[in-house]
N, C-alpha and C positions, 0 to 999 in steps of 0.2 A: 388561488391555488396554494396548498400548504408547502412548506419548505422541503419536506421529504419527497413529495411528488415532483417538485421542481428539480431536485437533485437527481432523482431517478431518471427523469426525461433528459437532463443534461448529459448524464453518463451514457445513456442509451444512444444519444445522438453522436457522441464522440466515439463510442464503440463502433458504430456503423461507419463513421468516417475513416477509421483506421483498419478496416477490414483488409486482411491479406489473403492471398490464395491458400495459405496453409491454415487460416482461421485462428492463428496465434496473435494475441494482442499483448505486446510487451508494455509494461507500465513503468513510468518514471515518477517516483514519489518525490515531490518537491522538498519534503523534509528528510527524505532518506530513511534508511533502516539503521538502527543503532544497537550497540551492545554495551553492557556495563563491564568495565575492566578495572583491575587494580594494578597499579605500577609496583607497589611494594605492599607488604602486609600491614603497614601503618597508614598508607594512603587510603582515603575514602574512595569508593568506586566512582569512576567518572564515565562519561559516555563517549564512545568512539564510533564513528560512522563505518558501516560495513559495506562490502561489495557483495551484493546478492542479486539474484534474478527474481524479478517480480512480473507476474502475468495476471491479466484480468480473467476471472472465472465467471461463474454464473451470476446473472443479475436476478435477484429475487424481488418479492413485493416490498420487503422492509429493509433488506440489506443486500450487499454484493460480496463476492469472493475475491480475495487477492491470493494468488497462489505464489508463495514466497519460498525460494530455494536457498537455504543457508547450509554451507558446507555439504553440498550434495544431498541434503535432506529436504524434500518438499513438504510444505505445511500449508494448509488452507486457513486463512484468517477471514472471518466474516465481519464486515464493517457496516454498521447502520448508516443509512443515507444521511441521517442527521449530522454525521461527522464529516461529510463531504462538503468542502467550501467551494472548490472549483474543479472543473475537468476540461481538458482541451487536447487537441491533437498537436503533438510536438512536431518540429520541423523534420525529425528523422522517423516519423511515422508511428511513434509510440503514443500511448494514452498518458497524458500528464495529469496527475492528481495532487491537489492541495487539500490535506486533511486537517481537521481541528485538533488532532492528536499526533503524537510521535509513536512509531512502531519500534519496539525494543525487543531484542532477543535476549532471553535469560540464559543462564548457564547450561540448562538442559535443552537448549534450542527451542524452548517454548516462546511463542510470540505473544506479546501483550501490547495494548494501546495505553499510553500514558500521556497525561497533559503536559504541555510545554512548560 
């Protein structure tokens, strides 16, 4: 079995394990969601962890959706299964995801995936 199919099945299994009556599946990204910030005009931008809401969206054939809300603005980020290293059900009923990339919010609230 190829790694994409394996990751797809792993995520589908966890999605089913975390099914709630409302159908909402909150996600906890192990690496979190980050934004670039400048402390002063001379400091290079550094990364700061953001407090955001992440939910699991549609599972497709080649990728899946993360619905990420930053500052009350929802955005859909499509993540290829090849970037999913692990998925599990957390103790508080969320979908835990460990991705091969970091999710970063740019100044215009655009979400991008960057290597660690």
